C-alpha angles and dihedrals in degrees: 000000000000127000128208124215114236111213112240114246113265119228115250113254110256115245112239111259112253119223117241112266113258122216113247112263091240089064093056089046089049092052090047091053093050091056093042093049097092093054095041090048091047095048093046096048102033102033116014098041096047090048092053090049093046089050090051091046089052088070093047141074102236127165099180093253109056124054113273115270118211112239102160116213096349094107091056096044091049091048092052101037113022107032113078090176089060092058089044088056092049091051091046091050095048091046090051092049092049092050105035104043102051091044089049096048093045094052090046094053091047093052092044091054090049093049091048091061095046117101098188132046094012093136092048096049091041090057095042091052092046094051098081089057087062095047103029095084094055122103092230092060091045089054092051089049089053090052091051094054097035126101108292092014130129094277092048091050095049102040104020092225097127125237113328096201089062096052119079091216098052106031093081091050089051091057092045090054091056088056092047089052088059095069098123098101097053089039091058091050092046090051090051090051094048091054090055094059110102115247088220089072092058091045092052091047088052092050089053089054100257117153128214094277094049092048090054094051097041101031112020103041098047093044090047098045095101092055089044089052091049094050090045093055093041098048093042091057090047093048094055088054098048111139116139100063091045091048096049097040093050095035087242096300103094092237159196096059090331090294090137096036098131122184098254092046089054091048090052089050093050094044107038104017101039093028092229095137094160090056091048091050090055090051090051091054094049091050090050090054094046094051088048091050092047092048090048090052090051093051090046096051091044093077089074099049111020112093121201119198091214094061108115093210093057092233140102122277 
């Protein structure tokens, strides 16, 4: 009896796994542009296009009623060489920035340090101190501020110094105090930065014999320097663009004796009161360039005093 060997069934070769089909890159880009389109449209129509028109008008003589007439650099030369009120507005704005920004940041930091050490009522006081930042830019609050510092107002009744808004030497300080009063926004940012500083650093400093003042100088300030730099840049840019307080306190005229003639207030006067829109457009572009230059200087100097904890070399960059 013979037996026949039956061959064992062979396994079917596995089909190579096919990679999932990927959508073309263009489809992903198309979806991204669909979601970005509202922002792109808004930025183009509401920002880029008006900037281009403003740049063109800065080289023209335009009074809002007649067609623009090309005059080249005449607006800029007139601004720098023939307009003493322009330079007065520049000096007033720079003085305001130098006074208001440091005072505002110093007060915001002091209040943030006080709130950090509080155990009860922190949320209430934080909201109360932040409220002026929401209301301070409104015309109604600026008018109330003018009444407080006017003749017969609260300051006059308490100090007997007369109305600040009617004195050339005091009107600018009244406007600066309104800005200092709006310290809520930088205060909240300072408070968030203080809460991120590790407690171990203060404990190590205390072990080494450092007191509260030394801890503030050697621990708080270096670790808080990025937040301080952020607030400095933000508040400086806003200070250069201040308008509502100056308009309300001086009734839109920059008085007394041009002591509150801020740059933006004079720009408004040239553009919408005197109908010299080409001249106002040139002023706006000079302001943009100055703010950009000041911001660049702040970023450049920050390398020597801003400390980042992520730096591998342990120093400032």
